[in-house]
C-alpha positions in Angstrom: 168.2 84.3 22.6 167.9 80.5 23.1 167.0 79.2 26.5 169.2 76.4 27.7 167.3 73.4 29.1 169.0 71.4 31.7 168.2 67.7 31.7 167.2 66.3 35.1 169.3 63.3 36.2 167.1 60.5 37.5 168.4 58.0 39.9 167.7 54.5 38.6 165.9 52.2 41.1 167.4 48.8 41.8 165.7 45.9 40.3 164.1 44.6 43.6 162.6 48.0 44.3 161.2 48.3 40.8 159.2 45.0 41.1 158.1 45.9 44.6 159.0 42.5 46.1 160.3 44.0 49.3 157.1 46.0 49.8 154.9 43.0 49.0 156.8 40.8 51.5 156.7 43.5 54.2 152.9 43.9 53.7 152.3 40.2 53.8 154.4 39.9 57.0 152.4 42.6 58.7 149.1 40.9 57.7 150.3 37.6 58.9 151.5 39.1 62.2 148.0 40.6 62.8 146.4 37.2 61.8 148.5 35.2 64.3 147.9 37.8 67.1 144.1 37.7 66.6 144.1 33.9 66.2 145.9 33.4 69.6 144.0 36.1 71.5 140.4 36.4 70.4 139.3 38.5 73.4 140.8 41.7 72.0 139.0 41.5 68.6 136.5 44.4 68.3 133.3 43.5 66.5 129.7 44.7 66.2 126.7 42.4 66.4 124.8 44.0 63.5 121.8 44.5 63.2 121.2 44.1 67.0 123.8 46.7 67.7 123.9 49.9 65.6 127.1 51.8 65.0 127.4 54.9 67.2 130.2 56.7 65.4 128.4 57.7 62.2 129.2 61.3 61.4 126.3 63.7 61.1 127.5 64.6 57.5 126.9 61.0 56.4 124.8 60.7 53.3 122.1 58.1 54.0 119.5 56.8 51.6 117.5 59.3 49.5 114.2 60.7 50.6 111.6 62.9 48.9 110.4 65.9 50.9 106.9 67.2 51.2 105.5 70.7 51.6 103.2 72.0 54.3 100.1 70.6 52.6 101.6 67.1 52.4 102.3 67.1 48.7 105.7 66.3 47.2 107.9 69.3 46.5 109.2 67.6 43.4 108.0 69.2 40.1 109.6 66.5 37.9 112.1 69.0 36.4 114.6 66.1 35.8 117.5 68.1 37.1 118.5 65.4 39.6 118.5 62.8 36.9 120.6 65.0 34.6 123.2 65.7 37.3 123.5 62.1 38.4 126.8 60.7 37.1 125.6 57.1 37.5 122.3 57.7 35.6 120.4 55.8 38.3 117.4 58.1 38.6 114.4 57.7 36.4 111.5 60.2 36.5 108.3 60.2 34.5 106.2 63.3 34.8 102.5 64.0 34.7 100.5 67.2 34.8 98.7 68.2 38.0 95.0 68.8 37.5 94.0 72.5 37.9 97.6 73.7 37.8 100.3 74.4 35.3 102.9 72.5 37.3 104.1 68.9 36.8 104.5 66.2 39.4 106.4 62.9 39.2 104.2 59.9 38.3 107.2 57.6 38.5 110.4 58.4 40.5 112.8 55.5 40.8 116.3 55.3 42.1 118.4 52.2 41.5 120.5 52.0 44.7 122.8 49.4 43.2 124.0 51.8 40.6 124.0 54.9 42.8 127.4 56.2 43.9 125.9 58.3 46.8 127.7 61.4 45.6 124.9 63.9 46.5 124.9 65.7 43.2 121.1 65.0 42.8 120.6 66.9 46.1 122.7 69.8 45.0 121.0 70.0 41.6 117.4 70.1 42.9 116.0 73.6 42.7 113.0 72.8 45.0 115.0 71.0 47.7 112.8 68.0 47.0 115.4 65.3 47.3 117.6 64.9 50.3 120.1 62.3 51.6 119.6 62.8 55.3 117.5 59.8 56.2 120.2 58.3 58.3 119.6 54.9 56.8 123.0 53.4 56.0 122.0 49.9 54.9 119.4 48.3 52.8 119.0 44.6 52.6 117.3 42.7 49.7 117.2 39.3 48.1 116.9 40.4 44.5 117.9 43.4 42.3 114.3 44.7 42.4 114.5 45.1 46.1 117.1 47.9 45.6 115.0 50.0 43.4 113.4 52.7 45.5 110.1 53.9 44.1 108.2 57.1 44.8 106.2 55.6 47.6 109.2 54.3 49.5 111.2 57.6 48.9 108.3 59.8 50.1 107.6 57.7 53.2 111.2 58.1 54.6 111.6 60.6 57.4 114.7 62.5 58.4 116.9 60.5 60.7 115.1 57.2 60.2 117.0 54.1 61.2 
């Protein structure tokens, strides 16, 4: 018993619709209309004088810059298991482990995050079994003059507090 397949008839688009000229012109007209309106009446333009004024409408679910958490005794919770670096799709986390004296556990000797490569996806936070890394610092910008300024090391990551601005 053969199944009969019915061919779907497709409506062919006209040439002007296929090259999207009408849509490009409509988009440019709208952009030009907003440009002229803002050029003639500058009092209605909304702007923020950053960094003097901070944005107030940041959602509480926003992922800020990374921070390393500490336990009750003030030591890092991180045991250098390398799970966050493994889960990171951008491969921007570098960890070098060392052994803690008088214990079988490891601790990070070097913990660097390259913020220029980070996509702020939060997979490092989800992968951490010790809840040692979080993205709840509230810091939404970082300014630097060179590439090295955007590499957060272990000292910078551990000194950040929750909700820092």
